[in-house]
MARMAR-224829 format. One record per residue (C-alpha): residue in one letter; x, y, z. Coordinates in steps of 0.2 Angstrom, whole numbers, padded with zeros to 4 digits, always signed. Example, Ala and Ser with C-alpha at 12.3 -4.5 7.8 and 13.67 -1.06 7.14 Angstrom:
<atoms>
A+0062-0022+0039;S+0068-0005+0036;
</atoms>
This chain:
<atoms>
X-0411+0201+1167;X-0398+0191+1157;X-0400+0182+1141;X-0389+0168+1135;X-0373+0175+1128;X-0369+0170+1110;X-0353+0175+1101;X-0362+0186+1089;X-0371+0195+1103;X-0354+0198+1112;X-0345+0203+1096;X-0357+0218+1095;X-0351+0225+1111;X-0336+0236+1114;X-0324+0231+1128;X-0332+0246+1138;X-0350+0240+1135;X-0346+0222+1140;X-0337+0228+1156;X-0351+0239+1161;X-0364+0225+1158;X-0353+0213+1168;X-0352+0226+1183;X-0371+0227+1183;X-0373+0208+1184;X-0360+0207+1198;X-0370+0221+1208;X-0386+0212+1204;X-0379+0195+1210;X-0372+0203+1226;X-0389+0209+1231;X-0396+0191+1231;X-0413+0198+1226;X-0416+0188+1210;X-0424+0171+1209;X-0412+0156+1207;X-0415+0154+1188;X-0412+0173+1185;X-0396+0172+1196;X-0390+0157+1186;X-0394+0165+1169;X-0385+0181+1175;X-0370+0171+1181;X-0368+0162+1165;X-0369+0179+1155;X-0357+0186+1167;X-0344+0172+1164;X-0346+0174+1145;X-0343+0193+1147;X-0328+0190+1158;X-0321+0178+1145;X-0324+0191+1131;X-0316+0205+1141;X-0301+0194+1145;X-0299+0190+1126;X-0300+0209+1122;X-0287+0213+1135;X-0275+0200+1128;X-0278+0206+1110;X-0274+0224+1115;X-0259+0218+1125;X-0252+0209+1110;X-0254+0225+1099;X-0244+0236+1111;X-0226+0239+1107;X-0212+0246+1118;X-0200+0258+1110;X-0182+0255+1116;X-0167+0265+1113;X-0151+0256+1110;X-0133+0263+1112;X-0129+0276+1099;X-0147+0282+1099;X-0154+0269+1087;X-0173+0265+1091;X-0182+0249+1090;X-0198+0242+1095;X-0202+0226+1104;X-0218+0217+1111;X-0223+0224+1127;X-0224+0212+1141;X-0235+0215+1156;X-0225+0219+1172;X-0211+0228+1163;
</atoms>
């Protein structure tokens, strides 16, 4: 099911593709139907996908700006911080 995750392999995936693959791996592991080696390979691939998705989300968060309006109607932008 899973092959070893390499950076070039992951870099070819969009965030959505990586997330979909990760969800499939989780569902497969939850069934417990695979043999031990396949389960370990799947787990390792899943961890690589999770790390990749986390990095993509942090990258996107860093690119989002919040527009603020100061007194007098002057607008400005500032980096968006999660939880605001």
